[in-house]
Each structure stands twice: as structure tokens, then as C-alpha cells.
C-alpha positions as CSV (number, residue, x, y, z in Angstrom):
1,M,-64.5,89.7,225.0
2,S,-64.5,90.8,221.4
3,Q,-61.5,92.0,219.5
4,H,-61.3,95.7,218.5
5,N,-60.0,96.2,214.9
6,I,-58.2,99.4,213.9
7,V,-57.9,99.8,210.1
8,I,-55.3,102.2,208.6
9,I,-55.6,103.0,204.9
10,G,-52.3,104.0,203.4
11,G,-48.8,102.7,203.8
12,S,-46.8,105.8,203.4
13,Y,-45.3,108.2,206.0
14,A,-48.6,108.9,207.9
15,G,-50.0,105.4,207.9
16,L,-46.9,103.7,209.0
17,G,-46.3,106.3,211.7
18,V,-49.8,105.9,213.1
19,A,-49.5,102.1,213.0
20,H,-46.2,102.1,214.9
21,K,-47.5,104.7,217.5
22,L,-50.6,102.6,218.1
23,L,-48.7,99.3,218.5
24,K,-45.8,100.7,220.5
25,T,-47.4,103.3,222.8
26,V,-51.2,103.6,222.7
27,I,-52.4,99.9,222.7
28,P,-50.1,98.8,225.5
29,S,-51.5,101.6,227.7
30,L,-55.1,100.4,227.2
31,D,-56.9,97.7,229.1
32,P,-54.9,94.5,228.6
33,K,-58.1,92.4,228.7
34,T,-59.3,93.9,225.5
35,P,-57.5,92.6,222.4
36,Y,-56.7,95.1,219.6
37,K,-55.6,94.3,216.1
38,V,-54.1,96.9,213.7
39,T,-54.6,96.3,210.0
40,L,-52.7,98.4,207.4
41,I,-54.1,98.5,203.9
42,S,-51.7,99.6,201.3
43,G,-51.5,99.4,197.5
44,S,-48.0,98.0,197.8
45,T,-46.0,95.7,199.9
46,H,-43.1,98.2,199.9
47,F,-42.7,101.7,201.2
48,F,-41.3,104.1,198.5
49,W,-38.8,106.4,200.1
50,T,-39.6,109.5,198.0
51,V,-37.0,111.7,199.7
52,G,-34.1,109.4,198.7
53,A,-35.3,108.2,195.3
54,P,-34.2,111.2,193.3
55,R,-30.7,110.9,194.7
56,A,-30.6,107.2,193.8
57,M,-31.3,107.9,190.2
58,L,-28.2,110.1,189.8
59,S,-25.2,108.1,188.6
60,P,-22.5,109.3,191.1
61,Y,-24.8,108.4,194.0
62,P,-23.5,105.1,195.4
63,H,-26.9,103.5,196.0
64,D,-29.2,101.4,193.8
65,L,-32.7,102.6,193.0
66,S,-34.1,99.5,194.6
67,D,-32.8,100.8,198.0
68,S,-35.7,103.3,197.8
69,F,-38.3,100.5,198.1
70,I,-38.4,99.2,201.7
71,P,-40.6,96.1,202.6
72,I,-43.3,97.3,204.9
73,A,-43.7,93.9,206.7
74,D,-40.1,93.9,207.8
75,G,-40.7,97.0,209.9
76,F,-43.5,95.3,211.9
77,T,-41.8,92.1,212.9
78,Q,-41.3,93.4,216.4
79,Y,-45.1,93.1,217.0
80,S,-47.0,89.9,217.5
81,E,-49.1,88.6,214.6
82,D,-52.1,88.9,216.9
83,S,-51.8,92.6,217.1
84,F,-50.7,93.5,213.5
């Protein structure tokens, strides 16, 4: 049986949310005989946390600006390499 490929373009809030929902909820509920692979295409390897970034730029804030860049791949280690 051939593999079904799902391609998501964009590694920000919506793209990451859709990828996790597919991998965690939708794909496991489908026919287990059919293999699915989710591919996320992003212009960066890191997610930029736009909500927290302005706070990190202020000097009294105790976090470093680099804390606003979160590696995308680290969030998907719970899924098999065959599915993501």
C-alpha cells in the first residue's frame, strides 16, 4: 500500500498546531494499514515566540532573547521518524 504524504507549509503557530493535531489525534484514528507521513516546510529550524520576544528585549526581564527561538524538531521527538 502506498504512503500518503501530508505537507504543511509554515512552521509558526498554525502549522505546528496542525502538525501536532494530525500526528497525535487524526492519523492514529485512521486505518492503521495505510501509512501517513507529515512533512513540515518552514523557512527556519526554530520557532520564533513572538509573544515573549518583546519582553526578552527589556533589560529587567530575566530571560535571554535566545529563549524566544525554540527548535522545532525538539517538539516532534515524541513521534516516529516514519510519521514526521
